[in-house]
C-alpha positions as protocol buffer text, in pm:
chain_id: "A"
residue {
  index: 1
  type: MET
  ca { x: 9031 y: 2043 z: -3458 }
}
residue {
  index: 2
  type: SER
  ca { x: 8875 y: 1693 z: -3448 }
}
residue {
  index: 3
  type: HIS
  ca { x: 8523 y: 1891 z: -3472 }
}
residue {
  index: 4
  type: VAL
  ca { x: 8651 y: 2075 z: -3809 }
}
residue {
  index: 5
  type: ILE
  ca { x: 8763 y: 1752 z: -3984 }
}
residue {
  index: 6
  type: GLY
  ca { x: 8442 y: 1582 z: -3852 }
}
residue {
  index: 7
  type: VAL
  ca { x: 8260 y: 1871 z: -4049 }
}
residue {
  index: 8
  type: VAL
  ca { x: 8456 y: 1832 z: -4355 }
}
residue {
  index: 9
  type: ASN
  ca { x: 8405 y: 1458 z: -4367 }
}
residue {
  index: 10
  type: GLN
  ca { x: 8033 y: 1495 z: -4351 }
}
residue {
  index: 11
  type: LYS
  ca { x: 7835 y: 1513 z: -4680 }
}
residue {
  index: 12
  type: GLY
  ca { x: 7823 y: 1893 z: -4779 }
}
residue {
  index: 13
  type: GLY
  ca { x: 8072 y: 1968 z: -4470 }
}
residue {
  index: 14
  type: VAL
  ca { x: 8331 y: 2139 z: -4680 }
}
residue {
  index: 15
  type: GLY
  ca { x: 8036 y: 2398 z: -4802 }
}
residue {
  index: 16
  type: LYS
  ca { x: 7920 y: 2426 z: -4444 }
}
residue {
  index: 17
  type: LEU
  ca { x: 8280 y: 2491 z: -4339 }
}
residue {
  index: 18
  type: ILE
  ca { x: 8352 y: 2770 z: -4590 }
}
residue {
  index: 19
  type: MET
  ca { x: 8023 y: 2941 z: -4502 }
}
residue {
  index: 20
  type: ASN
  ca { x: 8090 y: 2928 z: -4125 }
}
residue {
  index: 21
  type: VAL
  ca { x: 8446 y: 3052 z: -4117 }
}
residue {
  index: 22
  type: PRO
  ca { x: 8459 y: 3422 z: -4222 }
}
residue {
  index: 23
  type: GLU
  ca { x: 8777 y: 3409 z: -4394 }
}
residue {
  index: 24
  type: LEU
  ca { x: 8697 y: 3102 z: -4620 }
}
residue {
  index: 25
  type: ARG
  ca { x: 8385 y: 3277 z: -4701 }
}
residue {
  index: 26
  type: ALA
  ca { x: 8535 y: 3596 z: -4797 }
}
residue {
  index: 27
  type: ALA
  ca { x: 8802 y: 3383 z: -5016 }
}
residue {
  index: 28
  type: TYR
  ca { x: 8514 y: 3201 z: -5150 }
}
residue {
  index: 29
  type: LEU
  ca { x: 8315 y: 3527 z: -5247 }
}
residue {
  index: 30
  type: ASN
  ca { x: 8640 y: 3685 z: -5398 }
}
residue {
  index: 31
  type: SER
  ca { x: 8659 y: 3369 z: -5624 }
}
residue {
  index: 32
  type: LEU
  ca { x: 8337 y: 3419 z: -5726 }
}
residue {
  index: 33
  type: ALA
  ca { x: 8386 y: 3779 z: -5836 }
}
residue {
  index: 34
  type: ASP
  ca { x: 8705 y: 3632 z: -6036 }
}
residue {
  index: 35
  type: GLY
  ca { x: 8456 y: 3375 z: -6191 }
}
residue {
  index: 36
  type: ILE
  ca { x: 8228 y: 3636 z: -6299 }
}
residue {
  index: 37
  type: GLN
  ca { x: 8520 y: 3820 z: -6449 }
}
residue {
  index: 38
  type: MET
  ca { x: 8657 y: 3506 z: -6640 }
}
residue {
  index: 39
  type: ILE
  ca { x: 8314 y: 3425 z: -6784 }
}
residue {
  index: 40
  type: ALA
  ca { x: 8249 y: 3795 z: -6890 }
}
residue {
  index: 41
  type: GLN
  ca { x: 8598 y: 3779 z: -7096 }
}
residue {
  index: 42
  type: ALA
  ca { x: 8509 y: 3476 z: -7228 }
}
residue {
  index: 43
  type: GLY
  ca { x: 8174 y: 3586 z: -7363 }
}
residue {
  index: 44
  type: ALA
  ca { x: 8314 y: 3914 z: -7453 }
}
residue {
  index: 45
  type: ASN
  ca { x: 8559 y: 3754 z: -7675 }
}
residue {
  index: 46
  type: ARG
  ca { x: 8315 y: 3529 z: -7833 }
}
residue {
  index: 47
  type: VAL
  ca { x: 8055 y: 3813 z: -7916 }
}
residue {
  index: 48
  type: GLN
  ca { x: 8353 y: 4078 z: -8009 }
}
residue {
  index: 49
  type: ARG
  ca { x: 8230 y: 4322 z: -7721 }
}
residue {
  index: 50
  type: ASP
  ca { x: 8418 y: 4471 z: -7416 }
}
residue {
  index: 51
  type: SER
  ca { x: 8392 y: 4242 z: -7093 }
}
residue {
  index: 52
  type: SER
  ca { x: 8280 y: 4551 z: -6915 }
}
residue {
  index: 53
  type: ASP
  ca { x: 7983 y: 4593 z: -7126 }
}
residue {
  index: 54
  type: MET
  ca { x: 7649 y: 4586 z: -6875 }
}
residue {
  index: 55
  type: ALA
  ca { x: 7504 y: 4274 z: -7100 }
}
residue {
  index: 56
  type: ILE
  ca { x: 7811 y: 4085 z: -7077 }
}
residue {
  index: 57
  type: GLN
  ca { x: 7854 y: 4155 z: -6665 }
}
residue {
  index: 58
  type: ALA
  ca { x: 7491 y: 4075 z: -6633 }
}
residue {
  index: 59
  type: LEU
  ca { x: 7508 y: 3725 z: -6816 }
}
residue {
  index: 60
  type: ALA
  ca { x: 7821 y: 3641 z: -6631 }
}
residue {
  index: 61
  type: GLY
  ca { x: 7678 y: 3716 z: -6313 }
}
residue {
  index: 62
  type: ALA
  ca { x: 7355 y: 3521 z: -6380 }
}
residue {
  index: 63
  type: LEU
  ca { x: 7554 y: 3238 z: -6480 }
}
residue {
  index: 64
  type: VAL
  ca { x: 7756 y: 3230 z: -6151 }
}
residue {
  index: 65
  type: GLY
  ca { x: 7453 y: 3326 z: -5969 }
}
residue {
  index: 66
  type: ILE
  ca { x: 7273 y: 3017 z: -6072 }
}
residue {
  index: 67
  type: GLY
  ca { x: 7593 y: 2804 z: -5975 }
}
residue {
  index: 68
  type: LEU
  ca { x: 7569 y: 2971 z: -5605 }
}
residue {
  index: 69
  type: SER
  ca { x: 7210 y: 2889 z: -5596 }
}
residue {
  index: 70
  type: ILE
  ca { x: 7249 y: 2526 z: -5680 }
}
residue {
  index: 71
  type: SER
  ca { x: 7544 y: 2502 z: -5456 }
}
residue {
  index: 72
  type: SER
  ca { x: 7336 y: 2636 z: -5150 }
}
residue {
  index: 73
  type: LEU
  ca { x: 7050 y: 2391 z: -5222 }
}
residue {
  index: 74
  type: TRP
  ca { x: 7305 y: 2117 z: -5232 }
}
residue {
  index: 75
  type: MET
  ca { x: 7467 y: 2224 z: -4933 }
}
residue {
  index: 76
  type: ALA
  ca { x: 7114 y: 2200 z: -4765 }
}
residue {
  index: 77
  type: ASN
  ca { x: 7061 y: 1875 z: -4936 }
}
residue {
  index: 78
  type: PRO
  ca { x: 7386 y: 1680 z: -4982 }
}
residue {
  index: 79
  type: ASN
  ca { x: 7198 y: 1378 z: -5166 }
}
residue {
  index: 80
  type: LEU
  ca { x: 7092 y: 1638 z: -5448 }
}
residue {
  index: 81
  type: ASP
  ca { x: 7257 y: 1549 z: -5795 }
}
residue {
  index: 82
  type: PHE
  ca { x: 7460 y: 1864 z: -5812 }
}
residue {
  index: 83
  type: MET
  ca { x: 7511 y: 1836 z: -6199 }
}
residue {
  index: 84
  type: THR
  ca { x: 7173 y: 1716 z: -6286 }
}
residue {
  index: 85
  type: SER
  ca { x: 7036 y: 2058 z: -6075 }
}
residue {
  index: 86
  type: LEU
  ca { x: 7290 y: 2267 z: -6290 }
}
residue {
  index: 87
  type: ASP
  ca { x: 7190 y: 2121 z: -6594 }
}
residue {
  index: 88
  type: GLU
  ca { x: 6821 y: 2182 z: -6495 }
}
residue {
  index: 89
  type: ALA
  ca { x: 6889 y: 2531 z: -6370 }
}
residue {
  index: 90
  type: PHE
  ca { x: 7046 y: 2643 z: -6697 }
}
residue {
  index: 91
  type: ASN
  ca { x: 6760 y: 2501 z: -6897 }
}
residue {
  index: 92
  type: PHE
  ca { x: 6500 y: 2689 z: -6700 }
}
residue {
  index: 93
  type: VAL
  ca { x: 6716 y: 2988 z: -6810 }
}
residue {
  index: 94
  type: GLU
  ca { x: 6726 y: 2914 z: -7173 }
}
residue {
  index: 95
  type: SER
  ca { x: 6367 y: 2861 z: -7183 }
}
residue {
  index: 96
  type: GLY
  ca { x: 6308 y: 3209 z: -7064 }
}
residue {
  index: 97
  type: PHE
  ca { x: 6241 y: 3157 z: -6684 }
}
residue {
  index: 98
  type: PRO
  ca { x: 5887 y: 2996 z: -6717 }
}
residue {
  index: 99
  type: LEU
  ca { x: 5712 y: 3008 z: -6387 }
}
């Protein structure tokens, strides 16, 4: 138990714990799926479309995916400014993914 507390107290420790405990990882993935549906419903309401519309689902999934990718970067580098990185990622999408 002291090992778990030590991991949680480290920068990024909670993320590492979630990714390394199967039950926590499953719960996290379920919460991502729920988040996609919440974003899809909000987006669908905004543009007066059905939340099951493929374009609505794709947009919602992309937004959650961006959050997930930035979270992964942050877990690997806890000194990363999470909110700035998230903002930069959304700006990258908004500008059309210029590579």
